[in-house]
N, C-alpha and C positions, 0 to 999 in steps of 0.2 A: 397539543399534547401538554398536560399539566406537568410541571416539574418545579422544584425538585421534591421527591419523596424521601423520607428516611426509611431505608430498607433493612436496617439492622435486625429488627425483630423477625422479618420475613426470612432473611438469609441465615440467621443464627437463633432459631426459635428455642425457647425453653418449654413451650407447649404447642402441640399440633392437633388440630381438628381435621377430620376428613368427612366429607359429605358425599354420599352416593353409594353405588353398589360395588361391583367387582373391581373397578379401577381404584376406588377408595380403599377396598380391602387390600389390594396389592401394595398400596402406599404403606399401610400399617405393617404388612409383612416385611417390606424392604427396610423400614425403620428398625424393626425388631432385629432383623439379620445384621444390621449395621451397628447394633448395640446402642441405639439412641437412648439417652438417659432421662429425657424429659417426659412430660405428660402426653399421652396419646388418647384422644377423645373421638371415637367414631359417632357419627350422627346418621340415623336412618329412621324413616317413619314406621317400619314394621319389624325390622330385625331386632333381636334381643342381645346377640353376641356377634362380635367380629374380631377375628384374630385373638380370641381368648379374652376380649375386653368387653365390658358392659357398654351398651349403646344408649346414647341420648336421643330423645325424640326430636329435638329442635336445637337450633343455635341458642335460643333464649334460655334453654335449660342448662347450658354449660356452667360450671362453677365460677368461671371467670373468663375474661376475654382471651382467646387463643392468640399466640404470637403469629402463627401461620395457619392457613387453612387450605387444604386441597379440595377444590370444588369439582366433583366428577359427575355432575348431573347434565341433562340435555340442554340444548341451547335455549329452549323456551323458559326453563326454570333458573338459568344462571343468574340473571339480573336480580331475581327475588332473593336468592341466597346471598349475593354480594350486598344487597341492601340490609339484610339482617346482620351480616358480619360487621358492616359499618355502624349499625346501631349498637352493636356489642362492643365497639371500639377495638376490633381485631387489628393485629399488626400488619396483616397483608394476606393476599390470597392468590392462588394459582387457578386460572380458569382453563380446565382441560378440554372442554367441549369445542368441537369445530362447527362449521356451518354458519359462520358469521360473515363479515364483509368479503371474505375470500371466496364465498360460495354463491350468493344470489342476492336479490333485492331484499327479500325477507330477512336474510342474515345481516344485511347492512342496517336495516331498521333495528334489529335486535341488538346489534353492537352499539348503536347510538343510545338505545335504552340502557344498556349496560354502562356505557360511559357516563350517563347522567347520574347514576347512583353510586359510582365508584369513587367514594371520598376517602378510601383507604388504598394503599398500594396494591395494584392488581397486575399480575403477569398474564399476558394473553390478550384475548381468548385464543383458542387453537394452540395451546401451549402445553408441552409435555411436562414441564416442571423443572426442578433443580435438585442437585445433590451437593451436599456439603460433607466432603469426606473427612474433614477435620473434626467436626462435632457429631458425626454419625447421623446426619439428617438426610433422608431420602424421600423428598416430596416427588415421587417418581413412580408411575404406575406400571412398571415393567422391570425386567431383568436389567442388570448393568454389570460390567466386568471389573469395576474398580474395587478398591478395598480402603477401609478406613486408615488414615495416616496414624503412625505411632505418635506418642506424646513428644512434643517439641519438634516434630518433623514438619517441614514446609513443602509446598508444592505449587503447581501452576493452576491457573483458572482457565477453563475452556468455555467459551461462549459461542453458541451457534444459533443461526436462524433456522437451520434445518434440524428438526428433532431426530430424524433417523440418523443423520450424520453424528449427532451428539451420542446416540446409543452406540454407534460404531466406534467412536473415539474412546468410549469407556472400555471397550473390549481389547484395546491395544495391549500387546505383551512385550513392549519395548523398555519397560522399566521407568517410564515417565511418571513421577509422583504427581497425582492430581489432587488439588485442594477443593476445587469447585467444578461442577458442570452445570451450566445454566442455558436454558432456551428462552427465546423471546416471544415466540408466537406472532400474533398480529401487531404487537407493539402499540396497542390501543392507547396505553397510558404510560407505560415504562418501556423505554427503548433499550437497544443494545448498549448505547453509550452510558445510560443510567446504571445498568447492571455492572458494566465495566468499572465505572467510577466507584461504585459501592464496594466491590470485592478488592479493588486496588488498595483500599484503605486497610484491609486486613493485613497485619504484619506477617501472617503466616503464608501469604501469597507472594511468590517470587517473580512471576512473569504472567503475562496474559496471552492467550491464543484466541483470536477472533475469527470466526467464519462469517463473512459479510456478503449479503446479497444486495444490500442497499443501506444508505446512511439514514438513520432515524433523525439525526440532528447534526448539522454541521457545527454549530456552536458546542454541542455536547462532545463531539469528537475532538474539537480543539481543546476543550477543558480536560479531556482525558489525556491528551498529549502533554499538556502542561503538568498535570499531576504525575504522570509516568516519568517525566523528565526530572521533576523535583524529588521523587522517591527513588529514582534510579531503578525502576522496574520496567524492563523492556516489554514491548508489544510486538507480536508477529501476527500477520493477517493472511488467511487463506481467502482470497477475493475471487468470487465467481463472476461470470458475465462477460467473458472475453469476446464472445461472438455477437453480443447485443451492442448496437450503436444508436446514439440519439438519431431520431428521424429528422433529417435536415435536407432541404433542397440542396443539390450539389452546385450551389452558386459559386463557391470559391474552392480553391485547392485546400484551404484550411479545413473546410467542412469535410472533405473527403479523407483527410488525414487524421483528424482528431475527433474520435467518437467518445462516448461517455466512459468507456473503459480507460482510455488514455487520461481523461480528466480525473477519474477515480484513483488511478495509479499515482498521478501527480499529487493529489491531495494526501494520500497515505504517505508518500515520500516526504512531503512538506511537514507532516506530523512527526516524522522520525520513526515510523513503524516499519518493521521488516515485512517483506512481502514474498510469499511463496506460491508456487503453482500446483503443488501436489500434497496429498495428505502425508506421504512419507517425509517429505521435506519439512512440513509443518511440525510433525512430532519430533523429528530429530533436532530441528532448530530450537524448539522449546526445551529439549533436554540440555542443550548447550547453554541456553540463556538461564535456565533454572540454576545451573551450577556457577556460571561465570558472569552472568548479567550482560557483560559487554567485553570487547577486546580493545586494547589500547592502540594496536597497529594492525595492518593487513598482512604482516609477515608470518610465515608458517615454517615449521620444521617437521620432518617426518622420519620415523624410524620403522624399519621392517627388515625381516630376514630374507627378503625375496626381491630380486630385481624387477620381476613382473609387477609386484605390488607397488614398488617405488615408481615405476613408469605410469601405472594406472592413476595413482594419486596425483602425480605431476600433470598428467593429461587432464584430470578433472579441474585443475586450476587454470587451464588455458582460457584466455579471453575473459578472465575474471579479475577483480581488484586484488584478491588475495594472491600471494606469490611466495615462492620458495627462494629466498636470497642465497646467492653463492657464498660459500664459506671462504674466509681468508686463510692463508697458510698458518697464521697464528691460531686461528680457531680450530683448524684441522688437527694440529700437532698433538694435543692431549688425547684426542679420540683415536688417532692413528697409533699412539703408543699403547693403547688398550687393545685395539683390534688386530694389530700386527700389520706387516707389510703387504700381505696378500689381499687386503681389503682396501678398495678405493673409497676414500671418504668424500662424499658429496651431500648435497641437500636437494631432494630427499635422500636419506641414507639407507643403503642396503648393507646392514651390518653382517650379513651372511650367517652361516651357522657355526662358525668357529667358536663362538662364545655361547652358543645356545646351551642352556642348562647350567652355565657358570654364573651363579647369581652375583658374586662380587664384581666380575668383569662386566656383566650386563648393566649392573647398577652404576659402575664407574663410567661406562660409555654413555649411558642415558643422561647421567648427571652432567658430564662435560658438554653435551649438546645443549641441554636445557639452560646451562649457565650462560650461554651466548646471549640469550634473551630474544624471544620471539613473541608475537601476539598470542600464538597458540602452538603448542608442540603436540604432534600426533604420534601415537604408537599403533601400528596396524597389527591386529591380533585377532584371528578367527579361532574360536575355541572348537575342539573336536566334538563329535556327536556325543551327547550326554549318556546315551544308553549303551553305546558300543565301544567307547574309547575312554582313555584316562586323561585327566586334565593336569596332572602333576607338573610337567615341564612348562606348561603354559602359565601356571600360577607363579613360576619363577620370574617370567617376564613381567607378569602383573606386579609382583612385589618390587621388582627393579624400578618400574615406573613410579610406584607409590613412594619409594625411597628417594628417587630423584626429585620428585615434586616437593617432598618434605624438606629436602636439603636446599633446593633453589628457590622455592616459593613461586615458581613460574606456573602459568596456566597450561593445562594439558588435557588431552582427550584420548581415550582409546577408541580405535575405529575398527569395526569388523566389516568385511566386504558384504556379508549377508546378514539380515536380521536374525535368522534362525541360528547363526553361529555366535550370538551374543546373549547368553542366558541372563534373565532379569536379575538373578542373584548377584551377578558381577556388576551390573549397572548400579544397583542399589549400594553395593559395597564401595564402589569408587566414588559415588556421589557424596557419601558421608565423609570422604576424605578430600573433597573439593576437586575431583577429577570427573569430567564428563565421559560418558561412554556412548558412542554413536554407531549407527548401522548405515552402511552404504557410503562409497567414496564420494559420489556426486552430492549426496545429502549432507555429508560432513563438510564439504567445501562450501556449499550454499550456506550452511549454518554459520561457519566461520566468517564468511563474507558479511552476512547480516549482522552478526555480533560486532564486527569491526565497524560497519556503517553506523550502527547505533552508538558505539563509543565515540565515533567522530562527530555525530550529530549532537551528542550531549556536550561537546566542547564548543560548539558553534553558538552564535547568538540565536535566540528564539525567533522563529518565523512570525511575521505579522499576521494577525487574523485576516481572514478573507474579507473582501469588501462586503458591507452590510447587505443581507438578503433583500431588503427593501429597495436597494439601489441596483443590485446585480440581477434581480429577477425582472424581466421585462413584462409589463402588464399586457393583457390581451389587447387592449385598445391601442397601446403604443406599438405592439408587435404588428398589428394589422396596418398601422399607418406608416410603418417603416418603408423607406424608398431606397432603391438602388441608384446611387448617384453616379453621374458620369465621371470619368477619370479627371477631367479638368476641375470639377467641383471638389472631388475628394482630395486632390492635391492642394487645392487652395486651403482647405481645412488643415491639412498636415503642415503646410507652410506656416500658417498662423501659430501652430503649436511648436514651431522651431525645428521642424524636420527639413533637411536639405532636399530640394527637388530640382531636377533640371529646368532651366529656363524654358518656358513654353507659352503657347497661346492658342486659343481656338481660332480657326480661320473659316471663312464662309465661301471664299472663291479662290481660284487659282491666282488671280492678281494679288489678293491679300496675302496668300501663302508666300508668293515670291517676294513681296515687300517685307514680310515678317522675317523671312529667311535671311535677308541682308542684315537685319538687326541681331539675329541669333548667332549667325555664322555657321557654316557647314563644318562637319557633317551633321545631318539632322535625321530625325525620325518623324514619320507621319503615321497617325493612328486614327482609326474610325472609332468614334465615341459610342457608348451605349452597348458595347459587346463585351461579355464577360471574359471569354477565352479567345483573345485576338489571334494568337498564333495559329490555333486550330482552324480558324475561319479566314486565315490570310488577310486579316484586317490591320496589319501593321507592316510598314515598310522601313527597314533599317538602313543605316549607313548611306544616306542620300548625300552625295558628294558635290552636287552642283544643281543649277536650275533645271537642266534637262531631266535629271533623275527625279527631281521633285515634281516636275510637270507630269511625268509618266506615272509616278506613284499616285498623284492626285486623281488622275483619270482612272486608275485601277480600283481605288477604294472609295471614291466619293459617294457612291450610292449604297454602301454597306451598312452604315450606322445612322446615328442621329446627328452627326456632325463630324468635323475633323479637328484634330489637335496636332500641332506642330511643335516639336521641342528639340533641344540640343541632344546630340548623341554623346553618352558618357563613354569615353574611349579608354580610360585607364583602369577598367574593371579587373580585379584580381579574383574575386569570388562573388557569386550570386546567392543571396539568402532569401528565404521566405520568412516574413514576419506576419503572422496572422492572429486574429482574435475571433472566436466564435462563442456562442452562448450555450453553455451546458444547462440542461433543465434543472439540475440539482445544485450545481456548484457555481453558477453564474458565468461571468466572462472568463475565458481560458485563453492563454497565449500559446501559440505554436511557433517554434523556431525550427528551420530546416534548410536543407539544400534547395535553392530556388531555381528559377528559370524553367526550362522545358523539362527538367529532370525530376521535378518535385514528386510526382506521383509514380514515376518509374522506379526510383530508388527508395522512396518512402523513408527518407532519412530525416527524422524529426524528433524534437523533444517538446514535451508539454509542460507548461508552468501555469500556476494560478496567480491571480492578482490580489494584492500587489507583490511583485517579485523584486528583490534587490539587485543591484548591478552585479554583485558577486554571484548570485544565483543564475543570472542571465549569462554571465561569462562562463560559468561552469557548464551550463546547458550547451553553449556554442562549442566548447571543447569536448563535449560528449558526442558530438555528431561524427559520423564516419567521414564527413567531408571536412572535418576540422583542419587537416593538413593544408587545405587550400588557403587557410588564413595565416599559415606559418612558412612562407617561402618554399612552397612545394615545387620540387624539380626545377630549381633555378629561378622560379618566378619571385618577384619582390614580395616581401611580407605585406599582408593586408593592413589597412588602417583600422586596427581593432578598436582603438579609442573612439574613432568616429562612428564605427558600427554600434558600439555600446551606447554612445551618446544618442544616436538616432533611435535605437530601440527603446531607451528610457524615455525619450521625448514622445515616441509613438504610444508607449504605455500611459504616459501622463495624459495624452489626449483622450485615450480610451477611458481612463478613470474619471476624467473631468466630464465625460459625456456618457457615463456608464448606464444611466437610465434610458438612454435613447439608442445606443448602438446595438445593432443586431449582429453584423459581421464586418470585419475589416480584413482585407487581404492585400499585403504589399509584396508583390512578386514580379521582379526581384527588388530587394534592397541591394543595389550595386555597391560593393565595397571596393574602393580603389586602393592603390598602393599606399604604403605608410605616408601619412602627411597630406594625402590628396582627397580625403573625405569619403563619405558614404551617402548615396542618393536613393531616394524612393523613386525608382524608374517607372513603376506601374502601381496603381492603387485601385482597389475596388471596395467601396464602402456602402453598407446598407444601414441606414439609421432613420429615426423619426426626426423630422426637422420642426423646430418651433416656427411660429408665424414670422418672427423676425428673420430667422435663417432662410425661410422660404422666400421672403421678400428680397433678402440680399442676393 
């Protein structure tokens, strides 16, 4: 993929050419309806008029090079048109036709032909186009539901890999101001990250919303994250593909836990992008980010005149990072003085209906609550049916919120339980005053949490770039030569990297095992080598207390694997962790941390990180596990040696990074974490990697 291209002329054209029939005609009509003020030049070999405009016979006949061109011809003619535009020095083009590499072998050939002549920026092929609602540009061959932004108005940019989803997003009636809608098509030359970087530069764009099916460029998305952070323009992602997982042999527990979706989620988190699972949450989060960009804390307050609404908004925050802090007596006092003794002042606050319609009292109560200082203050307000009811009393509540925000300077949002109960006119009115207006309790809480996460991310040190693709991507030859090493060999590699392992040794006979046992000291563990999942195949014997127990164990498993391994039993274990690494086809080596032992796949309690990860990121991931209490003196147990666990994980990561071109998978299960001050040990290890001749010899 060639990059970078300057996309300014294509995205903000002063002249537009269209080539083709009905689709090209529709582009002209949409531009005219949007009030586009630049030149419009239709090109067609036989028509004389299109949309009231005179038609040019060819691109060569145009008076000058167009800034943008919509190419609406069939796939066989597309490359010819692009070549002519390149010869004319056009600013860029949109290739509308489908039937390229997404279709068949002939389409793949045609796309290669198109690529060869595309010396100007080209969106597509198989691309619906773009809409610039700021400048009235609609390189778009269909209806859309958006409207041109007013002078000085700002908005969000929506980028989608699905053209139909992009159309649907333009039809939203939630009051989200949209500056751009862009589709990427096949991303032959210009990817989603290129488009995002280009529109982020526009000062009229406040935030980005991305619909992502796959990453066009890892480096491109990292550059986007850096620019978004520098400009303080937040990014929220609607990521699809939850059910698709990388096709991997289930060699390790890590492979069964960490599919490509987990790696993609970890990548987006690393970039500081918000992530949502629904279109509703996508739009509502963008509405909040458009107004407030980010939040400084996770604390919330809520105002409503209903106990039911107060309960619902409180329930929506359960198990989330955002929370409603309890008010102190000093904070309650001025609110109580306004609302009277019959109202119990809490957070969320049900101010009841005693002051409903009393604008000075509502303003005073709202102001006192906002003065306390929260990351975001919410006013729950569903407007009545517009055709059958009056809004007068509701406007009093609206004005009270506006006055409280003006007095305190705090960030606030109005929240309606249903989208149809929040007319667009009020969303737009509030946005101009720096107040967000959101639909849905769950969506509002999700939006607040994402805004707070972005705010926290912008305060942290910037994440390191991922390891270079040339290192993180295993070549086909290397992949085929990867070997699954036995536990003894894997542990020897780990020990060389500074990872603590139990003392142990391979044994060939019972006599040797008994002799080694005297050196290691009981209790011991005997394992059959060459077996991936030893517990399931009864290939491990634990807690051998004496020679008799060892002799019986030797007899039981001596014929199961490729050899036997005898090691010390770690007795002071407080917690068992999984530390695994697998290779994602797009993102390279990925780390999985989770609850280890026999419970790893039953509870599926894991966190995914990309390499390299800092010690603080690893620590945060460990404390994000459901099993995290096991590390912190759970139910009278001693606290785990967290420092030793972190040191072990960092050493394991260093080993993986130093051998990134050769490692296929590594699974340490468990990393036995002992009581504080007693260390952490890699009790079992499964390693698949390509060995050099020297390593094979060793």
